[in-house]
C-alpha positions as CSV (number, residue, x, y, z in Angstrom):
1,X,0.0,0.0,0.0
2,X,1.8,3.2,-1.1
3,X,1.8,6.4,1.0
4,X,2.1,9.8,-0.4
5,X,4.4,12.6,0.7
6,X,2.0,15.5,1.5
7,X,4.0,18.7,0.8
8,X,7.4,20.1,-0.2
9,X,9.8,19.0,-2.9
10,X,8.6,15.4,-2.9
11,X,4.9,16.4,-2.8
12,X,2.6,13.8,-4.2
13,X,5.4,11.3,-4.6
14,X,4.7,7.8,-3.4
15,X,6.6,5.6,-1.0
16,X,6.0,2.0,-0.4
17,X,4.7,0.5,2.9
18,X,5.2,-3.1,3.9
19,X,2.3,-5.5,3.4
20,X,0.3,-6.7,6.4
21,X,0.2,-5.2,9.9
22,X,3.9,-4.9,10.6
23,X,3.8,-1.1,10.5
24,X,1.1,1.4,11.4
25,X,1.7,4.4,9.1
26,X,0.5,7.7,10.4
27,X,-2.6,8.7,8.5
28,X,-2.3,11.6,5.9
29,X,-4.6,13.7,7.9
30,X,-2.6,13.2,11.1
31,X,0.7,13.8,9.3
32,X,-0.7,17.0,7.8
33,X,-1.8,18.2,11.3
34,X,1.7,17.3,12.7
35,X,3.7,19.1,10.0
36,X,1.3,22.1,10.0
37,X,2.0,22.4,13.7
38,X,5.8,22.0,13.4
39,X,5.9,24.5,10.5
40,X,9.4,25.9,10.1
41,X,10.9,23.8,12.9
42,X,11.8,21.1,10.4
43,X,13.6,23.5,7.9
44,X,17.3,22.8,8.0
45,X,16.8,20.4,10.9
46,X,18.4,17.1,11.6
47,X,15.6,14.7,12.4
48,X,15.2,11.2,13.9
49,X,12.6,8.8,12.7
50,X,12.7,6.2,15.5
51,X,10.6,3.1,14.8
52,X,10.6,4.3,11.2
53,X,8.4,1.7,9.6
54,X,7.8,3.3,6.2
55,X,10.1,6.2,6.9
56,X,7.2,8.6,6.1
57,X,8.0,11.0,9.0
58,X,11.6,11.3,8.0
59,X,10.8,11.6,4.2
60,X,8.1,14.2,4.9
61,X,10.7,16.2,6.9
62,X,13.2,16.0,4.1
63,X,10.5,17.1,1.6
64,X,9.8,20.1,3.8
65,X,13.4,21.2,4.1
66,X,15.1,19.1,6.7
67,X,18.9,18.8,6.2
68,X,19.2,15.2,7.3
69,X,17.1,12.3,8.5
70,X,18.1,9.3,10.6
71,X,16.0,6.2,10.3
72,X,15.9,3.5,12.9
73,X,14.2,0.2,12.0
74,X,14.8,-3.2,13.6
75,X,12.9,-5.3,11.1
76,X,15.3,-6.1,8.3
77,X,12.8,-6.3,5.3
78,X,11.2,-3.0,6.5
79,X,14.6,-1.5,6.8
80,X,15.4,-2.5,3.2
81,X,12.1,-0.9,2.1
82,X,13.0,2.4,3.7
83,X,16.3,2.4,1.8
84,X,14.5,1.7,-1.4
85,X,12.0,4.5,-0.7
86,X,15.0,6.9,-0.2
87,X,16.4,5.8,-3.6
88,X,13.0,6.3,-5.3
89,X,12.8,9.8,-3.9
90,X,16.4,10.6,-4.7
91,X,17.0,11.4,-1.1
92,X,19.8,8.9,0.0
93,X,22.5,11.6,0.4
94,X,20.4,13.2,3.1
95,X,19.6,9.9,5.0
96,X,21.3,7.8,7.5
97,X,19.9,4.3,7.9
98,X,20.4,2.4,11.2
99,X,19.4,-1.2,11.3
100,X,18.6,-1.7,15.0
101,X,16.2,-0.9,17.8
102,X,15.8,2.7,18.8
103,X,15.9,1.4,22.4
104,X,19.6,0.9,21.7
105,X,20.3,4.4,20.4
106,X,23.0,5.0,22.9
107,X,25.0,2.0,21.7
108,X,24.2,2.6,18.0
109,X,25.0,6.3,18.0
110,X,27.2,6.7,21.0
111,X,30.4,7.2,19.0
112,X,28.8,9.7,16.6
113,X,28.4,13.3,17.5
114,X,24.9,13.6,16.1
115,X,22.4,16.0,17.7
116,X,18.7,16.1,16.6
117,X,16.5,19.1,16.2
118,X,13.3,17.0,15.9
119,X,12.9,13.4,17.0
120,X,9.8,11.4,16.0
121,X,8.9,8.6,18.4
122,X,6.0,6.6,16.9
123,X,6.4,3.0,18.2
124,X,3.9,0.2,17.9
125,X,1.0,1.1,20.3
126,X,1.5,-2.2,22.2
127,X,4.8,-0.8,23.5
128,X,2.9,1.7,25.6
129,X,1.8,-1.3,27.7
130,X,4.7,-3.7,27.3
131,X,7.7,-1.4,27.1
132,X,6.8,1.7,29.2
133,X,10.1,1.7,31.1
134,X,12.1,1.4,27.8
135,X,10.2,4.2,26.2
136,X,10.8,6.5,29.3
137,X,14.5,5.7,29.1
138,X,14.5,6.5,25.4
139,X,12.9,9.9,25.9
140,X,15.5,10.7,28.7
141,X,18.5,9.4,26.7
142,X,17.4,11.4,23.6
143,X,16.8,14.6,25.6
144,X,20.1,14.4,27.5
145,X,22.5,13.0,24.9
146,X,21.2,13.4,21.4
147,X,19.1,16.6,21.1
148,X,19.9,20.2,20.8
149,X,18.6,22.7,23.3
150,X,15.2,24.0,22.1
151,X,14.7,20.9,20.0
152,X,11.4,19.0,19.8
153,X,10.5,15.5,20.8
154,X,7.3,14.3,19.0
155,X,5.6,11.3,20.5
156,X,2.6,9.7,18.8
157,X,0.6,7.6,21.2
158,X,-2.9,6.2,21.7
159,X,-5.4,8.9,22.8
160,X,-6.0,7.3,26.2
161,X,-2.3,7.1,27.1
162,X,-0.5,9.7,29.1
163,X,3.2,10.3,28.4
164,X,5.3,10.8,31.5
165,X,8.1,13.0,30.5
166,X,9.9,15.7,32.5
167,X,10.0,18.0,29.5
168,X,7.8,21.0,28.8
169,X,4.8,20.5,26.5
170,X,5.3,22.5,23.4
171,X,2.0,21.4,21.7
172,X,-0.5,18.6,21.8
173,X,-2.7,17.6,18.9
174,X,-5.5,15.1,18.9
175,X,-6.7,12.9,16.0
176,X,-9.3,10.2,16.2
177,X,-6.8,7.3,16.6
178,X,-3.7,9.1,17.9
179,X,-2.5,11.9,20.1
180,X,0.6,13.8,19.2
181,X,2.5,15.1,22.2
182,X,5.3,17.5,21.3
183,X,7.8,18.4,24.0
184,X,10.6,21.0,24.0
185,X,14.0,19.9,25.2
């Protein structure tokens, strides 16, 4: 099932999504709401698409002027699809692909001096029940080690779920099947 890039230089271009229920791509309407909220915050930004799935959040950021996107994906066939999507868009030079779990970001990026301006955390919704401690540690590690001051941590989560983060809320947006909590680092 292809997804479309909504705006920017890749506008209306299609990227592929894996078959089945392995990923849960953010709906176009929700992605539009998110990027309308972020506005110029993605321009010239270094972004992280953790739990990348299709890579749609990173590619939408690049389309809207982000300088570089880092994609974390643990599932090897899905990882390969993200790389193929980057080639299709002609965006590979602005991408870093990391095959591994975002929960291991410290080990996977620890030696690099990368700092993110926007980090998208959109894990499988089941993680909000089964991996709450790991998610809390990920938010903290990102904020303390891998994000610039004033950067934004964007968390997509089920509407009924509260996100316990010590960061200041920058914005919160609600869609029928998702809440987007945006925190300032």
